[in-house]
N, C-alpha and C positions, 0 to 999 in steps of 0.2 A: 564359947570357942565348938562349931561341927565337927564331929568326928567326921573322921570319914565319907562310907553310907551313905551318911544323912547328905555329906553337899556334893557324894556322887546320882543319888538321890532328884537334887532340885536339879542336878547339872539336867540332867532326863529330859529336860522339856527347853534343854538351850538345842541350838541349829545340827550340834552333831552329837551330839551328847551316844546314839550306836558307839558308836568306831572310839570316840571318847575309852567307856569303858571297856570295850576289846580289849584299846590301847592300854590299858592300866592293866591291866586279870595278864596280858602279853605280856608289859615288861616286864610284871611285877616293883611298878614302880614305889618309889613309900610316897608317904601321907604329905608331906609337907608338897611330893616332889608335884603326886597327882592332884590336886589344890590348882597347887601351881600352872596345870594343864589347864583342865576344867575353866580355868578360868583365860586364860590365850584366845583358847580353846575361843570362849566366847566375846572374846572381839573382837576378834575378825570377823567374827560373823554378826557384831558388829557397827564394825568398818564394813564392809562388803553390801551389806543387803541391808534398806534400810528398814520391812519389817524383821530383826533380826530377831530371834525366841523362837518362840514355836508355833508360829508363822510359817516360818520357811521347814522348820523341819518337817509339816504335816502335807507343805507344796510338791516333795518327796513323793509323799508316803504315796499321795490322789494324780500328779502325774505318771507313778507308774500305777496306780491300780487301770488294768483291763491294757496298757503296751509293755513290751515287749519289744527285746531286738535281737537281733542277729554281730554275731561278731566273728569276723573274719579274718585280724590279727594274726596269727598264724601264718596263717597263705597267702594274703595282700600287705600291702601301707598305702595302696587307695584304693577306691573306690567307690560304685554312689550311692548313694541313701537321698531318702525322703524324712523331713524336718518333720516329725511329728508333736512333738512343743516348744516350746524355747520363755526360758524366766527368764528373765530385767526388773533387779532389784529384788526379788522371791515371790516375786505375781509372776503369773502363767500369764499368757501371755501371747498375740495374733504372727503381731510380725516387731521387728525392732528393726530401728534409720544404725545413719551410720551414725557411732562413736561410742555406742551402746554398748557395755557390758555384760553379754548374755551368755544362758548355756541354754548351748541346743540338743534337743533329743531328734537320733537319724534309727530309721526304719533296720538297719543293718551298719556297720562301722567294723572301719579297721585298727583305732583306737584301741590302746587301753590299758583300762579304767584300774588307780589306785587298787593294786586289791594283796595283798601276803610282806609289805612288808614292802613290793616295788611299784617307786612312783608310775603318774600315767601318764601316758602321748603329749605331745606338741603335736602342733602344728596347723596347719589350714583346712579351712571348709574356702570353695569355689565355685559359684556356680558364671556367668556372664553381668558384668558390669557390676560383681560384688566379692567380697575377698575376708573372710573372720581366717584374725588369730587363732587359735586355741595355745594359750599358756600349761591348761590342766586336763587332769577326763576322770571323772569317778565316778560313784555304784555307794551311794549317802543312802540307798533307798528298794535291797532286793540286788538284779542283778542288771539294772538298769543307765545305759552309757550318760551321764550327761558332760557337754564336750563345753572348756570353760574359755569363754576368748573374748574381743573386745572385733568391733564389726569396725573393720577400716579403711569398711565402701563398698556404699552400695543399704541396702536395705535382703529385710530377711524375713518369709515367715514360714507359715506353718503349710505344707500341702508340697513346699517346691523340694525344686530335686537338687543334691550339693556332689560336687567332688569334694569327699578326708579323703589328706594326703599327712599323710605321717613323716616326722622328723624323720628320714631318715638316720640318717652318723647320731639323729640320740640313740635314738630304739635300738640305734647295734653297740654304741654305749655299754644303753645296761643288761643289754643282755649278756653283754662279757661281762658287769660285778656281776649278777643274778650268778652263770657258770662259776667265776668264782667262788660266791656263800657256797654250794654248794662241793665245787671242789674242798676250801676250804675243811669244812662240816667230814670230809672222807676221811683230812687228813692228821683232824685234829685227836680220828674213834681209832684212825691207826696206831698214832705215837699216843695217844695217855688208855686206850679205851668207849668198850665199846657202850660205857654206860653216857659217854660223850653225847646232848639229847640238845638240837637249834631249841628256844627257849624266842624266838623275832632277826628280828631281822628289813634291814632297813639298805634298801637300794636304787640309786638316782644316776646318772649317767659321770656324775665324778665321784663317787666314792659307794662304798658299801661296810653300811656294819651289825659287825654278825652275832648273838646272842647265843647262854650256850649253859649249862651247866656243866658244877665238874664241886670237890670235892674241894678242893683248898685251888689258885692261884700260882700259875704257868710257871714252871722257869725258867732260869732264860735257858739250858742246856736243853730244854720243852722245845721253846718260842720255839728255838734253833730247826731244833725235828723236825719240827710242823713252817713250817718254812721249806728247807732241800725237800722235805716228802714234797709239796705246791705243787716248786719250779718247779721240779722232774717231769711233773703230771701235762706242764704247758709247753714244756722246754723243748715239746715234739714237733709240735704243734697239728694233733692231728686230727683232720678232716668232722665238721658234727652229724649228725646224720640224730632220722628219727624212727623211731617206733614206738606201736600203739594194740597194744593190750588191756585184755576183760581186764581187773579190778582183779580178782580173786589167784587168777592164770599171772600178774607179775607181782605179790608179794609171794607166791606157796613156789609154786614154777622156776620162780627167772629170780628171787631172792633180791628184790630188789622194795626197800624203803619210800616208809610214805607218811610221811612229812605233812599235817593239817593244820593252819593256824600260826605261823610260824611271819 
């Protein structure tokens, strides 16, 4: 039986290998769980693309070469963007007709791509006579956003201008759960001590999962204190606001905490 390292080395040839490896390290999965995760992602790739395997992974890097897009999602949930690339069945194409499962790259997008444990946005890409239902947004090879979905009507082609609309109600639910992970982290550090550190998370519109380090399981009393502390911070329904500062200033002068790769 191959060891974990050998299986992961082989998995690097599969569709989503880099994300698999990253998530395995971050989540500290057991060896057998890691093996099952690799197999699941390989199977998912094989089911979605006829060219699953190294060729699918390669096309993401090929499309990303020399391309970039502006992410507008912090300020906007709707924006126009030009189609700079299209993928169908794991291959780069110039156009796609009604019924096709596509991955669309735009030069500008308000869609958040799956990252840091938070799922990607859903919504629509539209133009006159065209509607694409987007069911996921990813960035598998660097920062370029790929919008995954189905052409519900019309046809899409490279160079076309589309209006990208994020599913706002879903985005808002995700944002609430994302904020809750930070509140939970703060509550855990207040109750258990500042040695508690976030080790991973999963945030979608229906739930959140928060992974953290601690020397022992929480007692029922500690769980109660965490719940009470978190509820006390959300009950007042404080208005939200945004601040932007240089990294060094935020860390040294304001005492903020940086969590990378969570």
